[in-house]
C-alpha positions in Angstrom: 121.2 109.2 77.6 123.3 111.1 80.6 127.1 110.3 80.7 128.6 110.0 84.1 130.0 113.8 83.9 126.6 115.2 83.3 125.5 113.5 86.2 127.9 114.6 88.8 127.4 118.1 87.1 123.5 117.9 88.1 124.5 116.8 91.7 126.8 119.8 91.6 124.3 122.1 90.7 121.5 120.4 93.2 124.1 120.7 96.0 124.0 124.1 95.3 120.2 124.6 95.3 119.6 122.5 98.2 121.9 125.2 100.1 120.2 127.9 98.9 116.8 126.5 100.3 118.1 125.3 103.3 119.7 128.8 104.4 116.1 130.5 103.4 114.3 127.2 105.3 116.3 127.4 108.1 116.0 131.2 108.4 112.3 130.8 108.2 112.1 128.0 110.8 114.3 129.9 113.2 111.7 133.1 113.0 108.8 131.2 113.2 109.4 128.2 115.5 112.1 129.7 118.1 111.3 133.3 117.9 107.8 133.6 117.1 106.0 136.6 119.3 103.2 136.6 121.3 100.8 139.7 121.3 103.0 141.2 124.7 106.0 140.5 123.2 107.0 137.8 125.1 108.7 134.6 123.1 106.7 131.9 123.0 107.5 128.4 123.7 108.7 126.0 121.3 105.6 123.6 121.8 102.8 126.7 122.0 104.8 128.0 118.6 104.4 124.4 116.7 100.9 124.2 118.0 100.1 127.7 116.5 101.6 127.1 113.5 100.1 123.7 112.8 96.8 124.9 113.7 94.4 126.4 111.5 94.2 126.5 107.8 98.0 126.7 107.1 98.7 123.2 108.7 99.3 121.2 104.9 101.6 124.3 103.7 103.7 124.0 107.1 103.6 120.0 106.4 105.1 120.5 102.9 107.6 123.1 104.2 108.9 121.1 106.8 109.0 118.1 104.5 110.9 119.7 101.7 113.4 121.3 104.5 114.2 117.8 105.8 114.4 116.1 102.4 116.6 118.9 101.2 118.6 118.9 104.4 119.0 115.2 104.3 119.9 115.4 100.3 122.5 118.1 100.9 124.3 116.3 103.9 124.1 112.9 102.3 125.2 113.9 98.9 128.4 115.9 100.8 129.7 113.0 102.5 129.5 111.1 99.5 131.5 113.7 97.6 133.8 113.7 100.1 134.1 109.8 100.3 134.5 109.9 96.4 137.4 112.4 96.5 139.6 109.8 98.0 138.8 107.7 94.7 137.7 104.2 96.0 137.1 101.3 93.8 133.7 100.9 91.7 132.4 98.0 94.3 133.1 100.6 97.2 131.6 103.3 95.4 128.2 101.2 94.8 128.0 99.9 98.1 128.5 103.4 99.6 125.6 104.8 97.6 123.2 102.3 98.7 124.1 102.3 102.4 123.6 106.4 102.0 120.3 105.7 100.2 119.2 103.4 102.8 120.0 105.9 105.6 118.6 108.9 103.9 115.1 107.0 103.3 115.1 105.7 106.7 116.0 109.4 108.3 113.4 110.9 106.1 111.0 108.5 106.9 111.4 108.8 110.4 111.5 112.3 110.1 108.0 112.6 108.6 106.6 110.2 111.1 107.7 112.9 113.4 106.1 116.0 111.5 103.3 113.6 111.9 102.9 113.6 115.2 103.7 117.2 115.6 100.3 117.6 113.4 98.7 115.4 115.7 99.6 117.3 118.5 98.6 120.3 117.0 95.4 119.3 116.7 95.0 117.9 120.0 95.9 121.2 121.9 
């Protein structure tokens, strides 16, 4: 069974792993979505880029990538907030309540983000 120090160690490691994935994922997201080039050398608008990105055979891979990027961003942000608050050494009741609130916020935000990714896929299929 894991004791508290080993669990905290895994949160520390996952914070760093999510940071690496975010650095890579955000770079790829910006390059593909915001700086996609048209054949004439012009930058395509974001809606056109999204439609082209989600169209074709690679739709599933982009949905998986965007879902992972969303999950990593939420984990990294909420774990960082939790660790900053825990640095002030609050009582055990507050720790537990705060953790549950962050879980609820994280799951709600992930669900909302996943719905938006699905809307973009629907938009791309209709375009």
